[in-house]
C-alpha positions in Angstrom: -22.7 2.1 -15.5 -20.0 4.2 -13.9 -18.0 6.7 -15.8 -14.8 8.7 -15.3 -16.9 11.7 -14.3 -19.0 9.8 -11.8 -15.9 8.2 -10.2 -14.3 11.6 -9.9 -17.5 12.9 -8.2 -17.2 9.9 -5.8 -13.7 10.8 -4.9 -14.8 14.4 -4.2 -17.7 13.2 -2.1 -15.4 11.1 0.0 -13.3 14.2 0.8 -10.1 13.2 -1.0 -7.6 16.1 -1.2 -6.5 16.3 -4.8 -3.4 18.3 -3.8 -2.3 15.7 -1.3 -1.1 12.1 -1.5 -3.1 9.0 -1.7 -2.2 5.3 -2.0 -4.8 3.0 -3.4 -5.3 -0.7 -2.7 -8.0 -2.1 -4.9 -10.3 -4.7 -6.2 -11.4 -3.7 -9.7 -14.3 -6.1 -9.7 -15.8 -4.5 -6.6 -16.2 -1.1 -8.4 -18.8 -2.6 -10.8 -19.3 -2.0 -14.5 -17.2 1.0 -15.7 -17.4 2.5 -19.1 -13.9 1.9 -20.5 -13.0 -0.6 -17.8 -9.9 -0.4 -15.6 -8.3 2.3 -17.7 -11.1 4.6 -16.9 -10.7 4.1 -13.2 -7.0 5.0 -13.5 -7.9 8.0 -15.7 -10.3 9.2 -12.9 -7.8 8.7 -10.2 -5.0 10.4 -12.2 -7.0 13.4 -13.2 -8.4 13.9 -9.7 -4.9 13.8 -8.3 -3.2 15.8 -11.1 -2.0 18.4 -8.6 -1.1 15.8 -6.0 0.6 12.4 -5.8 -1.1 9.1 -6.8 0.5 5.9 -5.6 -0.4 2.3 -6.1 1.4 -0.8 -4.7 3.1 -2.9 -7.4 4.2 -5.7 -5.1 6.0 -8.8 -6.3 6.5 -10.6 -3.0 4.4 -13.6 -4.1 7.1 -14.8 -6.6 10.4 -12.8 -6.1 12.4 -14.8 -3.5 15.7 -16.6 -3.0 14.8 -19.1 -5.7 13.7 -16.4 -8.2 15.7 -13.4 -7.0 15.6 -11.1 -10.1 13.1 -8.2 -9.9 12.9 -6.4 -13.2 11.6 -2.9 -12.6 10.1 -2.5 -16.1 8.9 -6.1 -16.7 8.1 -7.9 -13.4 4.3 -7.9 -13.1 2.5 -6.8 -9.9 0.8 -9.5 -7.9 -1.8 -7.3 -6.4 -4.4 -6.8 -9.1 -5.1 -5.3 -12.5 -5.1 -1.6 -11.6 -1.5 -1.6 -10.2 -0.4 -3.7 -13.2 -1.9 -1.3 -15.8 -0.8 1.8 -13.7 2.9 0.9 -13.6 3.0 0.8 -17.4 1.5 4.3 -17.9 3.4 7.3 -19.2 5.0 9.4 -16.4 4.6 6.7 -13.7 7.7 5.9 -11.7 8.2 2.5 -10.1 10.4 2.1 -7.0 13.2 -0.3 -7.0 12.3 -2.5 -4.0 12.3 -6.1 -5.1 9.3 -7.3 -3.2 7.3 -4.2 -2.1 7.6 -1.7 -4.9 5.1 1.1 -5.5 4.3 3.1 -8.6 3.7 6.9 -8.3 2.4 9.6 -10.6 2.5 13.3 -10.0 4.0 15.7 -7.5 7.4 14.5 -6.2 7.0 11.1 -7.7 10.7 10.7 -8.3 11.8 11.6 -4.8 8.9 9.6 -3.3 10.0 6.4 -5.0 13.8 7.0 -4.7 16.1 4.9 -2.5 14.1 1.7 -2.0 17.0 -0.4 -3.2 19.1 0.8 -0.3 16.7 -0.6 2.3 16.6 -4.2 3.6 13.0 -4.6 4.8 9.7 -4.4 3.0 8.3 -1.3 4.7 11.3 0.4 6.2 10.6 3.8 7.8 12.7 5.5 5.1 10.8 3.7 2.3 7.7 4.9 0.4 5.6 3.4 3.2 7.3 5.7 5.8 7.0 8.6 3.4 3.3 8.1 3.3 3.3 9.0 7.0 5.6 12.0 6.5 3.2 13.3 3.9 0.1 12.6 6.0 -1.3 10.6 3.1 -4.6 8.9 2.8 -4.9 5.2 2.0 -7.9 4.1 0.0 -8.9 0.5 0.4 -11.3 0.1 -2.6 -13.4 -3.0 -2.2 -10.8 -4.6 0.1 -10.5 -4.7 3.8 -7.7 -3.9 6.3 -6.0 -7.2 5.5 -4.7 -5.5 2.3 -3.4 -2.4 4.2 0.4 -2.8 3.7 1.0 0.4 5.7 0.1 -1.5 8.9 3.0 -3.8 8.3 5.1 -0.6 8.2 3.8 0.3 11.7 4.7 -3.2 12.9 8.3 -2.7 11.5 8.7 0.8 13.1 7.7 -0.4 16.6 9.9 -3.5 16.0 7.3 -6.2 16.7 9.3 -9.3 17.7 9.4 -12.0 15.1 7.7 -10.0 12.4 10.8 -10.0 10.1 13.2 -12.8 9.2 16.6 -12.5 10.7 18.4 -13.7 7.6 18.6 -11.8 4.3 17.7 -13.2 0.9 20.1 -12.3 -1.9 17.6 -10.5 -4.2 18.5 -8.4 -7.2 16.8 -5.3 -8.8 17.3 -5.2 -12.5 16.9 -1.8 -14.2 15.7 -1.2 -17.8 19.3 -0.8 -19.1 20.3 -4.1 -17.6 22.0 -2.7 -14.5 21.8 -5.1 -11.6 21.6 -3.9 -8.0 22.0 -6.4 -5.2 19.3 -5.8 -2.6 19.8 -8.2 0.4 16.3 -8.3 1.9 14.6 -9.5 5.0 10.9 -10.6 4.7 7.8 -10.5 6.7 6.9 -13.7 8.4 4.1 -15.1 10.7 2.2 -15.5 12.9 -0.7 -14.5 10.7 -0.5 -10.7 11.2 -2.4 -9.1 8.3 -5.1 -11.8 8.4 -6.2 -10.3 11.7 -5.9 -6.6 10.9 -9.7 -6.5 10.7 -10.1 -6.8 14.4 -9.3 -3.0 14.7 -11.8 -2.0 12.0 -14.4 -0.7 14.4 -11.8 0.9 16.6 -10.2 2.9 13.7 -13.6 4.2 12.7 -14.4 5.2 16.3 -11.1 7.0 16.7 -11.5 8.9 13.4 -8.5 7.1 11.8 -10.7 5.6 9.2 -14.1 6.2 7.6 -16.1 4.4 4.9 -17.4 5.8 1.6 -18.0 4.5 -1.9 -16.3 4.4 -5.3 -18.7 3.1 -7.9 -20.2 0.0 -6.2 -17.2 -0.5 -3.9 -17.1 0.1 -0.2 -14.0 2.3 0.4 -12.1 2.4 3.7 -10.3 5.8 3.8 -7.4 5.6 6.3 -5.5 8.6 7.6 -1.9 7.5 7.9 -1.1 9.8 10.8 -4.1 8.9 12.9 -3.7 5.3 12.0 -0.2 5.3 13.3 -1.2 7.2 16.5 -3.8 4.4 17.2 -2.0 1.3 16.2 1.6 2.0 17.3 0.7 2.3 21.1 -1.4 -0.9 20.8 1.5 -2.8 19.4 3.9 -1.5 21.9 1.6 -2.6 24.7 0.8 -5.9 23.0 3.2 -7.0 20.3 1.0 -10.1 19.7 -2.1 -8.1 18.9 -2.4 -9.3 15.3 -1.5 -13.0 15.9 -5.0 -14.1 16.6 -8.7 -13.1 16.1 -9.3 -12.4 19.8 -11.4 -9.3 20.3 -9.5 -6.3 21.5 -10.8 -6.6 25.0 -9.4 -10.1 25.3 -6.1 -9.4 23.5 -4.3 -8.2 26.6 -3.4 -4.7 25.5 
């Protein structure tokens, strides 16, 4: 059975900088049996990163839309797993105000990191938390999940302006604060072709280029991505071939 101490040792073994910034996408089930369950995993992450910044996605894109436009910062549940859902409710954690692609952060600069999301009209705007991950040269941990769950790569798509990746029209979404304040947030959305379903086609390339390596947390395989190197690899590929992630064709046949 895994413990808080053993999980912290795993984080140390995978070379995570406890003074830096990490974002964690996760499958709790993949980690295996943990003494104390999901809360222990969060305890391990939080303590290891106590001098840095710990970030988890708290997305609501699956159900916040034009027909259900009200995103309640304190109450709207995350649609991306149990760890983000428990994390956002923890003492000291700050959740950003983006109606579909919020994040929750704990630690150094958490307030400034999450600030301003309600002023942006796309899910992964360069000035959003997703762009700030690049500014901070953060690491992204994909715990028991693959590149299809790496939201940061949608950010790269936005920043190089992949044609057709965003809707032209805006949805009239609303962010609702704990005191009842309502903030209109007209929002564009990601759209097809499939995109993230085919992010895995660059898995081997990212390892080869040193933008990603694999390690373990408990029983889970962890893909550790360097946001700076990831951007340096993926951005030129998308500029050369904006259709890169629209199919499963191997890189040599994708036309880049």
